[in-house]
C-alpha positions in Angstrom: 13.1 -46.3 -19.9 10.4 -44.1 -18.9 7.9 -41.3 -19.8 8.9 -38.0 -21.2 6.3 -35.4 -20.3 5.6 -31.8 -21.0 5.9 -29.6 -18.0 4.0 -26.4 -17.9 5.0 -23.6 -15.5 3.7 -19.9 -15.0 6.4 -17.4 -15.2 7.6 -15.2 -12.3 6.5 -17.7 -9.7 2.8 -17.1 -10.5 0.3 -19.7 -9.2 -1.3 -22.1 -11.6 -4.7 -20.2 -11.4 -2.9 -16.9 -12.2 -1.7 -15.3 -15.5 -2.3 -15.9 -19.3 1.4 -17.2 -20.0 2.9 -20.7 -19.6 6.4 -21.7 -20.2 6.9 -25.3 -21.4 9.7 -27.6 -20.7 10.0 -31.4 -21.7 11.2 -33.6 -19.0 10.4 -36.5 -16.8 12.9 -38.4 -14.6 14.1 -41.0 -17.0 14.3 -38.6 -19.8 16.3 -36.2 -17.5 18.8 -39.0 -16.8 19.1 -39.8 -20.4 19.8 -36.1 -21.4 22.4 -35.8 -18.5 24.3 -38.8 -19.6 24.3 -37.7 -23.2 25.5 -34.3 -22.3 28.6 -35.9 -20.5 29.4 -37.8 -23.5 27.7 -41.3 -23.0 26.0 -43.3 -25.7 22.4 -43.3 -24.6 19.2 -44.9 -26.0 16.0 -43.9 -24.6 13.0 -46.3 -24.4 9.6 -44.8 -24.3 6.2 -44.8 -26.0 4.8 -41.5 -27.8 1.9 -40.7 -29.9 2.5 -40.4 -33.5 1.4 -36.7 -33.7 3.1 -33.3 -33.6 3.7 -33.4 -29.8 5.1 -36.8 -29.9 7.5 -35.8 -32.7 8.5 -32.7 -30.7 9.4 -34.9 -27.7 11.5 -37.1 -29.9 13.3 -34.0 -31.5 13.9 -32.6 -28.0 15.7 -35.8 -27.0 17.7 -35.8 -30.3 18.6 -32.2 -29.9 20.8 -33.4 -26.9 22.2 -36.5 -28.8 20.0 -39.0 -27.0 19.2 -42.0 -29.2 15.6 -42.5 -30.2 15.8 -45.7 -32.2 13.7 -47.7 -29.6 10.8 -45.3 -29.4 7.4 -47.0 -29.6 5.0 -45.1 -31.5 1.3 -45.4 -30.5 -1.3 -44.2 -28.1 -3.1 -40.8 -28.2 -1.4 -38.3 -26.0 1.9 -37.0 -24.3 1.6 -36.8 -20.5 1.6 -33.2 -19.0 2.0 -31.7 -15.6 1.5 -28.2 -14.4 4.0 -26.9 -11.9 3.7 -24.1 -9.5 7.3 -23.0 -8.2 8.0 -22.7 -4.7 8.9 -19.3 -3.4 9.5 -17.8 0.0 6.9 -19.5 2.5 5.0 -21.0 -0.3 5.9 -24.6 -1.2 5.7 -26.0 -4.8 2.4 -27.5 -6.1 1.9 -30.0 -9.1 -1.3 -30.9 -11.0 -0.8 -33.9 -13.3 -2.7 -34.4 -16.7 -1.3 -37.8 -17.8 -4.3 -40.1 -17.7 -4.4 -42.4 -20.8 -1.0 -41.1 -22.0 0.9 -43.3 -24.4 3.1 -44.7 -21.6 0.1 -45.3 -19.3 -1.4 -47.5 -22.0 1.8 -49.3 -22.7 1.7 -53.2 -22.7 4.7 -55.6 -22.5 4.3 -57.1 -26.0 5.0 -53.6 -27.4 8.7 -53.7 -26.7 11.2 -56.2 -28.1 13.6 -56.2 -25.1 15.9 -58.7 -26.4 16.7 -56.6 -29.4 16.4 -53.2 -27.5 19.1 -54.2 -24.8 21.5 -55.8 -27.3 24.9 -54.3 -26.7 23.9 -52.2 -23.6 26.3 -51.8 -20.6 23.4 -50.7 -18.3 19.7 -50.6 -18.1 18.2 -48.0 -16.0 14.6 -47.9 -14.8 12.6 -46.1 -12.0 9.6 -46.7 -9.8 7.8 -44.0 -11.5 7.1 -46.3 -14.6 6.0 -49.1 -12.5 3.5 -46.9 -10.8 1.8 -45.6 -14.0 -0.1 -48.7 -14.9 0.1 -52.5 -14.6 1.1 -52.7 -18.3 3.9 -50.1 -17.9 5.0 -51.9 -14.7 5.0 -55.3 -16.5 6.9 -53.9 -19.5 9.4 -52.5 -17.2 9.9 -55.8 -15.2 10.2 -57.7 -18.4 13.1 -55.2 -19.4 14.9 -55.9 -16.0 14.4 -59.6 -16.5 15.9 -59.5 -20.0 18.8 -57.4 -18.8 19.6 -59.9 -16.2 19.4 -62.7 -18.6 21.9 -60.8 -20.9 24.1 -60.1 -17.8 23.7 -56.3 -18.1 24.2 -54.2 -15.2 21.0 -52.8 -13.7 20.4 -49.4 -12.2 17.2 -48.4 -10.3 15.9 -45.1 -9.0 13.3 -46.0 -6.5 11.4 -42.8 -7.4 8.1 -43.4 -5.2 5.2 -41.1 -6.3 2.3 -41.6 -3.9 -0.1 -39.9 -6.4 0.5 -42.9 -8.8 -0.2 -46.4 -7.9 -3.9 -46.4 -8.6 -4.2 -49.7 -10.3 -4.6 -52.0 -7.2 -0.9 -52.8 -6.4 1.0 -51.5 -3.4 4.3 -49.7 -4.4 6.6 -51.7 -2.0 5.0 -55.2 -3.2 6.0 -54.4 -6.8 9.2 -52.5 -6.1 10.9 -54.5 -3.5 11.6 -57.8 -5.6 12.6 -55.6 -8.6 15.0 -53.4 -6.5 16.4 -56.7 -5.0 17.4 -57.8 -8.5 19.4 -54.5 -9.2 23.0 -53.8 -8.9 22.8 -50.0 -8.5 20.0 -48.6 -6.3 19.5 -44.8 -5.7 16.8 -43.0 -3.6 16.3 -40.3 -1.1 15.8 -41.0 2.6 12.1 -41.4 2.3 12.4 -43.9 -0.7 15.0 -46.0 1.3 12.5 -46.2 4.2 9.8 -47.5 1.8 11.9 -50.2 0.3 13.5 -51.4 3.6 11.0 -50.6 6.1 13.8 -49.0 8.1 14.1 -45.2 8.9 17.5 -43.7 8.0 19.3 -41.7 10.5 18.0 -38.0 10.8 19.6 -35.3 8.9 18.9 -32.0 10.6 21.4 -29.6 9.1 21.1 -25.9 9.4 24.5 -25.2 7.8 27.4 -27.1 6.0 29.1 -27.6 9.3 26.6 -30.2 10.5 28.2 -33.4 11.7 26.5 -36.5 10.4 26.4 -39.7 12.3 28.3 -41.7 9.7 28.4 -44.8 12.0 24.7 -45.0 12.1 24.4 -44.7 8.4 27.0 -47.5 7.9 25.0 -49.8 10.3 21.9 -48.8 8.3 23.5 -49.9 5.0 25.1 -53.1 6.4 21.4 -54.1 7.1 20.3 -52.9 3.6 23.0 -55.1 2.1 21.6 -58.1 4.1 18.1 -57.4 2.6 19.5 -56.8 -0.9 22.4 -59.3 -1.4 22.6 -58.7 -5.1 23.2 -55.0 -4.8 26.7 -53.5 -5.3 26.2 -49.9 -5.0 23.6 -48.1 -2.7 23.4 -44.3 -3.2 21.3 -42.1 -0.8 20.7 -38.3 -1.6 20.0 -36.3 1.5 18.5 -32.8 1.3 17.3 -30.4 3.9 15.1 -27.6 2.7 15.7 -24.5 4.8 13.5 -22.4 2.5 12.1 -22.4 -1.2 15.4 -20.9 -2.3 18.0 -22.4 0.1 18.9 -26.1 0.4 21.5 -28.1 1.8 22.5 -31.2 -0.1 24.8 -34.2 0.5 24.9 -37.9 -0.5 26.2 -41.3 0.7 27.5 -44.3 -1.1 27.8 -47.6 0.3 29.9 -50.1 -1.9 32.0 -53.1 -1.2 30.9 -52.9 2.5 32.3 -49.4 3.0 30.5 -46.2 3.5 31.6 -43.1 1.4 30.3 -39.5 2.2 30.8 -36.1 0.9 30.7 -32.5 2.2 27.4 -30.7 2.7 26.8 -28.3 -0.2 25.0 -25.0 0.7 22.8 -24.0 -2.4 21.5 -20.5 -2.2 19.7 -19.4 -4.0 18.0 -22.4 -5.7 16.6 -21.5 -9.2 14.9 -24.8 -10.1 15.0 -28.0 -8.1 13.2 -30.2 -10.5 15.3 -33.1 -11.6 18.0 -32.7 -8.9 17.7 -36.4 -8.0 17.9 -37.4 -11.7 21.0 -35.3 -12.1 22.5 -37.3 -9.2 21.9 -40.8 -10.4 22.9 -39.8 -14.0 26.3 -38.4 -12.9 26.8 -41.3 -10.6 26.2 -43.7 -13.5 28.7 -41.6 -15.8 31.3 -41.7 -13.2 30.8 -45.3 -12.2 31.7 -46.4 -15.9 34.1 -43.5 -16.5 36.4 -44.1 -13.6 36.0 -47.6 -12.5 36.6 -48.4 -8.9 37.2 -44.9 -7.6 34.0 -44.9 -5.4 34.7 -41.5 -3.7 35.2 -39.7 -7.0 31.9 -41.2 -8.2 30.1 -39.8 -5.2 31.7 -36.4 -5.4 31.1 -36.1 -9.0 27.3 -37.1 -8.6 26.7 -34.8 -5.7 28.3 -31.8 -7.6 26.2 -32.4 -10.7 23.0 -32.6 -8.6 23.9 -29.3 -6.7 24.6 -27.6 -10.0 21.2 -28.7 -11.4 19.5 -26.3 -8.9 20.9 -23.4 -10.9 19.5 -24.5 -14.3 16.0 -23.9 -15.3 13.9 -26.8 -16.8 14.2 -30.4 -16.0 17.3 -31.2 -17.9 20.8 -30.9 -16.3 22.8 -29.3 -19.3 26.3 -29.8 -18.0 29.5 -31.3 -19.5 31.8 -33.5 -17.7 34.4 -30.9 -17.9 31.9 -28.3 -16.2 31.1 -30.6 -13.3 34.8 -31.6 -12.7 35.7 -27.9 -12.5 33.0 -27.1 -9.9 33.8 -30.2 -8.1 37.4 -29.2 -7.3 36.0 -26.1 -5.6 33.0 -27.2 -3.6 34.2 -30.5 -2.3 37.2 -31.2 -0.3 39.1 -34.2 -1.9 39.4 -37.1 0.2 
């Protein structure tokens, strides 16, 4: 569930205030997850609200293009949310200007979605903190979906996905997200998002190359404490990245499951072509692997990290990779444990 948006980017690393051309990509965290899962062969339905106009229909058609189900789109509202993205290059970081006020998803209300019917037959319900940050109505609708998923004994997956430029409707992010995350079986986030939820700072990651030695014992102790805070959680995933430059990133990940910590090699990504949606690619691939190879926790993590690393090489928000392509690369970039 989430908001699909239109991403507008100047070509050739131009600034937003430059040029007279703009490239457009559909995307958004939850839509990115849906497309990734569909590309890997999963049966996916996307829950969102779109305006009943040409741009809303274009959003729906883009989802259908990648075989994402659109049976549960709610039609209404007046506009699709947009954001203008200035790509990072050399010493200059990325910059984003949002244009999503009064979008169809921001004006969503809980009664607009029949969650009992929507979730019928589902194996997993995936939601993110972004939707909860959009508006009180969008947040309430998300939490209603989570409650119904739990009533139907459906597995629940959450990407913490904290966006500080949201949360303008009078609620603090942690106050809303913590009880919701506490109800979930799978929880994903980066180091800052785990700190937000738990109030505990994860161990530092100061890698300058792929030979960096992580303090795995410290991470194990960290997630032991997380498990005490989130007793219903079964699988905790942390994506860890160090940005050496705009086009050179180091990426790794951790999985805590059944009281055991799993880790991967560090992947050196140089050059990075487009880092948008890297976290979405991570959790999507993890969900695919989790249900595809049940119980093989190390393979789940290896697969997820590989898919996330490969997303850095694909322009646009969507990670357009098949299971076969991820597995083929996984064999060459991650040592098999």
